[in-house]
N, C-alpha and C positions, 0 to 999 in steps of 0.2 A: 923651516922646511930650506934645506941646504940645494934644491934642484930650482929654486926661483932665477930669475932673468927680471934684473932690469932691465928697464926702458926707456926711453927718453920720456919727457914730459907730455902729456896731450899727444902721447903713441906718435909723436911727426917721424915720417921714417919710417915706420912697423908696420909689415904688411899684414895684415890679419887674417885676410880670404883672398880665394881666386876669384876673379869675375870677367865676363863674357862682354859687360855691359859697354862699358867705355875705358877710355885712359886718358891721362891730364898727364902732362909730360910740361913741368914748371920752366924748365929751363932753357929749353927749346921755342917754350910760348906758343901751343896748340893742344887741343882736344877731340875726341871725336866719342862718337857712337858708332859701336860695333862697325868699327873701321872706315866708317863715312865721316866725315870733316864735321862736326856740326856747328860750325859758321856756315858752312854750304847748302846743309844741311838746314840753317834756317833763314837763309837765302831763297832757297828755291823748291823746297817741300811747306806741305801743309802741316798742321799740328796733326793731324789724325795723324798721316801719314807716317810722321816720326814715331808717336806714340804706337801704334801696329810695330813699329822697327822695334821700339825699347821692349815691347811685353812679348809679344810675336816670336821678331826675333830679324823678320828683315822688312825690308823697302816694298808696298804693294803694289803690285801694278791697278792701272785704272778699276778694273773688275773687283779686285781684292780690295779696293782703297775705296771703292761703293757699298760693299759687301760689311766692311768693317764701320765705317761712318754708320749706317745702318742697323748697326750690331749696338753703336751708343746709343744713340735713340731711342732704340728699345727699352734699353736700361735705364734711360731717362725719363721714361713716358708711366713710368710708375706713379698710378695714381694715387700714392699714399703721401707723397711727397710734398703738394703744397701745403697739404696740411698740417704735415712736420715739421716743416719749415716755418711754416704762421705759429705752431704751437713755441717752439723754438726762440721765434722774434720775440716775443712776451716776456723773456726769464732773461734776455740779455743782446745787447746793440754791439757787442764784440764779433766782429764776422771770424776771427780763428774760433771763439767760444763757441759758436754755434756750429760752426763746421762737426767741429768734437762732437758735439752735444747731439746733432743730425748722425753723424758716423755711426755713433754710441745706439742709438735711437732707431735704428734701421737695422743694424746686427740683433739688438732686441727684439725685433719684430717678427725676421726673416729667421731667426735662432741661427744665426751662422755661426758652420760648425769651426772650429780648430783645423788650423789648415793641415796639423799634422794626421786629419784623418781624410785629407780630400787626396782624389785623385792630380795630376796635373792639368787633366780639361775643368775639371770643376774649382780649380788654383784659380785658374787665368778667368773664367767667370766672374769668382770674384773682384777678381783685380778690377777689369773693365768696369763692374757693377760700379765698385765705391768713388771708382777716378771718374766716371761718368756725372755720379751725383753732385760731385764735389763743386763748379760751376754754378750748379742750382741752392746748392744748403749756403755759400758768401756770395748769392748777388739774385738768387731765385730767377738765374740766367735757363730758362725752361726752352729747348729744342723747337725752332722755329723753321728746320731747313735748312739756315747759314750758313752752318758752322759751327764749331764748337766756340770759335774767339769772338767771331761777329754777334753770338746770341749772349755770350757773357759781354765787350763793349758795351752792345746796349742794355742790359740791365744795369749795367754798373753808373752807366752814363744818364739814360732814359731818353736816347737819341736814339735813330738810325744813323749807325759809323758808316764811315765813307771808308773806301779802299783803300785807302791808303794808311789809314788809321787800323785795319784791321790786318794789313802786310807789316803795319809797325811793331804792335800787339807780337802778334803771329811772332817773328824772328825773333822777339825774345823772352817769350812762353818757351820755345823751342830751345832755345840758347840756353836757360834756366832749367831745362826738363833733370841734368843729372850733371854730375861734376865730380865722380871719384868718391871715397869713402867720408864724406864730411861728415859734420855733429847730428845732422835729422838722417843722412841714408845710414850710419853707422848705427845709430837707435833703433832703425825699422829691423836693418837686419839681427840685430841682438835677440831684439821679440820673436821674430820668425823664427829664431834658432830655437825658443823653446814650445815651438807646435802650436802657438796662440794664434786667433782668429786674424785674418784682415785688416776688421776694424781695430782691435788693438794694438797691432803694429803701427798702424798709418798716425795713431792717435798720439803713440809714444812720439815717434818724428813729428810731428808737426809741434807740440811739447818742446821740443829740440830749436825750431828751426824760428821759432817764435822769441827766441831770445836776441836782445839788440846785437851782440859781438854776430849774428848769423842773417837771419833772414830781415832784422829792423832797422838795416843800416839806410835803406834808399830812402825814406822820409828825412834820417836824418841828415844826410848826403845832401836834399836837395833846401834842410831848413840852412846848411852852410852857405849855400846859394844866394839866399836871404838874408843873411844877416852881414854877408861881403856884399852885395850892392853891387856897383859899377865900377867898384877900384878895389880889386880884391886883395890887395898887394898890403897893403897892412891889417885888415883882419888875418890874413895866413901866416903874416910875421908874429902877430901877438899871440895867435894859436899856438904856432910852434914853441916860441919863447914861452909859453905856460907849459908847458908840456903836455897840450892835449895834442889826442890824435884828429887826423883830417879825416870826416866820414866818409869812404869811398874812394879811398886812397890806399896802395897796397894791400897784399895776397899773401897768403899764408905758404902756396902751392909756388906762385908766379915768381920768377928773376926779371922774366922781361914782361913786356905789354900784355895785360889781360886782352885775349882774343877777343872774349866775349862783350869790352869793353872798345876795343877797336870794330867791331860788328855794329853795336848801339850806339858808338858816335858817328856811325857812316849813317845809322838810320834815321839816327837826330839831326842829319844832318839834310838827310832829306825830306824831312819834314818841314822844317826854318824856323827864325820867328827868332826873335827877341830874348827870350832866356836859354834858347839854343845857341845863340850867339857868348850870353855871359858864361853857357858855362863852360867853352870851347875857351875863351880866355882867364877861366877859375881851374883851368887842369894847365893849361901852360904855366899859368905862375907858380901854382900848388907844384908843382911836378921840380920847377925850377927850383924855387928853395929849400926843398927837400931833396936834391940830389947837393945843392951848397951842404946842408946838413949832416947828410949823411952818403958822402960819393961814393964807397964801399959797396953801399945797396940802396941803390937811385927805386923811388918804391912810385910806379904809374897808378892811373885811373885803374878801378875796378868794377863788376862788371854793375855795383850797387848804385855808383857814381852816373853814369849815362841810361841804366833803368831806369831813377826817378825821375829823369829828362825826358824820357821816351814815354813812362806811362802819362806824365802831367800834362805833355804837349796831346794823348790821346784822347783826355777829358779824364783819366782816373783818380778821383778823390787820394789826398793823403794816407787817408787811416784806409784806404785798401788796397796800399802797397805792398804789403808782406802778405798778407789776404794774395794777391794776383801773385806773388813769386809763390807760395804752398799749390796752388790750381798746377802750375808747371811742376814744382818739384814732385807733385803728387804721383806724376808719371812716372819717374824714377822710383820715387819709391815702391811703388805697384813691382817692378820691374825686378829690384833685388828682393823683396823677400821673396816672390816664385823663383829666382834662384837661387835664396837662401833656404826655402823650403827642401830643394831637394835634397839638403845636408845634413843629414841626420847629427851631428856632432852639434852641441848646445856651446854657446859661444860663454867664457866661465873662468875669467881672467884671477887671478891673487892680487892682493894687496900687500904690500911690506909694511907690519906695524912696528909703530916709530912710537907711541907712548909709553905708558907707567909698566912699569915693567909686573908681571904678573908673581905674587907672593904667596899665593896657594891661603 
């Protein structure tokens, strides 16, 4: 085909769609949700309010915030959920697999229609419903009136969380809700462009998130801290000399410090503790050695590095790090699915064949 257009590997720098949901400026080192600084939102607003911003389109006042929280609670009160979650638990102990299964079962039982066949209000209802059941599917976090974050933290840790931990986890979840056309978000939009149902869009996105180069990094970053111990210089030097990457450092978009990492470093400092002190020392040494090796492009700590520290300080076990990331990113996925569903054009790129020639 003579009209094919070659693009960079990984589609880096290629604009595939227009969006009003979020924007990332990797050179300047900032990102925002619908014109609001995502970092400021993480500091000052509730998880539910930012959820409302992404899927409904604006920040709610107190009355609308309460109404939205009630809407979430209603979606979570489906009497079939405990039975579904219990049934899935007998088949897998992997939270992400359980989430996929619950989404699929709910879609099957409700006979969830294709997004193509729904109007805007019905699509929004689907988005809220499937996002609302996510913390229940991941951790059995039924609504208790304390809010999504507090309920989730209570379910994961088995104890009533204190306010500092709820605020810290909320800041992380808000900061991680959306971040441009990352692999999982783009996957969700590709599936949505076919007119598929909401559960299919979310399940595909979740599959992309499960990869260690996307959502699997936080636990691996914490593993690095464990191996390095109290003297990170020798361990970091050994890893870099062996040509291995430091998990939790560098980003495909940011050429400056990752603003999400800066935010979560601030949150971690507020929590305090020996692990936080270790992480701060590790970051300083890692960035020093990375700058020496690649002065033309210094690498900084990314969101996964301090996300791991914050989640650990909140009592979340490592096997729940990526599922917790998925809880946050599900909100962004549903927003992108809603936006993509408004466009009737299917996403259908081409490939350049480079194999053996066809001889007929």
